[in-house]
C-alpha positions, 0 to 999 in steps of 0.5 A: 348744625341745621342743613337745608341741602337735599339728601337721599337714601334707601330707607328700607333694608338693603336686601331683596324684598317686596317693596323698597323706598328711596327717600329725598329730603331738603330744599330741592327734594321735590325738584329732584323727585320731579326729574326722576318720576313721570306719569305713564303719559310722560308728564312730570307732575311732582312739582305741582303734586297734591301733598300726601297723595300717592302717584303711579308712574315710572322712575326714569334716568333721562341721562341714560334714556332708561325706565328704571322701574314701575313705582309709586311716588308721594310728596310730603310738603313742609312742614308736614313730613318726617323731617319737617322739610319738603320730602319725596318718597319713591316706592319701588320693587324691592330689588337691591339693584333697582333701589340703588339705581333710583338712588344713584339717579337722585344723586345725579339730579342734585341730592347727596347721600344722607349720613346715618340718622340724618333724616331723624337728626333733621327732624329733631333740629327742625323741631319735629321731635325732641332728642328723647323722641328721636332716640326712641326711633332707633329703640323702636327699630331694635325692639326685640319684645313686646315690652321694649316696643311699647316702651319705645313707642310711648317715648316716641309719642312724647311720654318721657318728654312730657314728664321731663318738661313738667319737672323742668317747669317746676324747677324753673318756677323756683329758680325764677322765684328766688331770682325775683325775691333777691332782686325785689325783696320788698314784694317777695317774702322769703321768710318761710320759703326754705321750708316750702321749698324743701317740701316741693323738693321732696316731691320732685326727688321722689318723682326723679328717684322713681324714674331712676329705679325704673331704669333697672327694669328698663335695661332688662326690658331693652337689653335682656337679662344677663343669664349665666348657666352654671353647674358641675360637668355633665349636669345638663347645662348645654342641654338646657341651652339647646332646650332654650334656644330650640336647636342643637347649639351646644355639643352634648356628650356623656363625657364630662367637661365637654364644654370648655369655653363659654357659649353665648346666645340670646334667648326669647322665653315668652316675652323675656329676653335672656342673654344666656352664657353657657359655661364650663362645668365648675370642678377641681381639675388638673386639665389646663384648658378646662381650668381656664374654662372654669375660671371664665365661668366664675368671672361670668357668674360674677357679672350675671343678673341671673344664675341658672344653677343646673344640678344633676338630680341623679348624682349626690351633692359634693364639694363641687356643689358647695363651691358653686353655691358659695360662688353664687350665693349673693346673686339672683339664683334659680336652681334647676334640678335636672334629669328629673326623669331619672331616680333622684338623689337630690331633692328640693329639701337637700338643695335648700339646706345646702344654701342655708348652710351658705348663708342664703336661703333659697326662698324669697317672698314666699316663692320657691326658686327650685324647679324640677326640669328635664332639658331633654323633654322641656319639662319645667320651662314654663315655670322657669319663665314665671320664676324669672318674672317673679324675680325681676318684675315682681310677677308682671312686667310693667304695663304700657301706661308706666314710665320706664327709662331704657336709656343710660344717657337718660338715667345718668342725667336724671341721677345728676338732677337728683343729686343737684336737688338733694344739694339744695335740700342740704343747703336748706338744712344748713341754713344757707342763703337762698342764692346758694339754692339757685346754683344747684337748681339751675344745674338740675334744670340743665341736666333734665334738659340734656334728656330732651336736647335743650342743653346739649352740644353739637358733639353729643348730638353727632354721637347720638345720631351716628349710631342710627342706621342708614336711611333713617 
């Protein structure tokens, strides 16, 4: 897969902006850059430029006898560049036409258009970063909150790589020891080894199990919490969505059953991302369209990480409320007693009693999960944020020093490695010969290697980098 031909692409957003960057990388990058860039004096100096020094001049197209733009250019000589190859970056004004014109000139001068993610792929293939660090590049770009950004930057700096390499080295030591002992039994004593290995495996499985457990938080941090708003018609669900979004996203009327289909929005609540689904009010109805909306509400509620149950505090509880509680009783639920500015007919006590009758008390870890709200004036939103933290992050989202797995591919590899190590422990418990241990130990070693790219095939690498944006 290793390629050394020269590639070029626009490395900044393809929209009008203050500054745009055209990146050129590969064997002939400096020569291509030298044909595009010249000093105000007219001299071409990039072929002998000092690496990592910024030069002022002009981007030109000699074929059209055209000065394209006033620019800055920098040469980053191999191996001290992002890709590990000779790289030239031309920094121009950020007009789309200007950037495309400079890129077209680079292509005429011998470069080819880079594929999506090809710069980062070359960095991986040239040993500038491992696969987990390369994936973190895209995670940094796509980060939507502080915690996702911190996690991605830590992974980019090698925190996950270092952990995986440490785990692999421990597994490899045991593989080497077993193989050496089987080849040279006179100098290696295996009499007490199974018990010693079992103890070591307990430590390893605890470490890997901790990483797997942290992947739950990782998904929530990276992708957001799947949140579904449920309640009876006219309880204030759409008003709550509008309050969370900060604009009139959902139609709100006094007519019960206005919302008949699902409405989805991504909402930032402090540093927490909620992927919110507003659903049709749940009630018995003869209206065919509304009934379809109610069925969709039930389906989305079944797949949710979090249920926001909006109850109209000014209307007494009824059979529809009992049906809703029965539907959501096995979920993470926060009850919002809405319209708290009106005369209340539903209290926290009556709502707790309703949940107790369903078999699920609304009280966990001593933290109440019933909040009085008013979607009209925003009352209760801060308490809602704190309650979500308590449910999903035990009051605090993990610190920047903790390892958090945010990539599903990494989680699956860790789970396979964990299962392989558990099979070794099973073999020890059953008194099987030591050569049985090596098979599963080697599989665990390989699974961990997939995370950092030591045990991957070309197709997987192609798939990973095909998801990258152009120019990165």
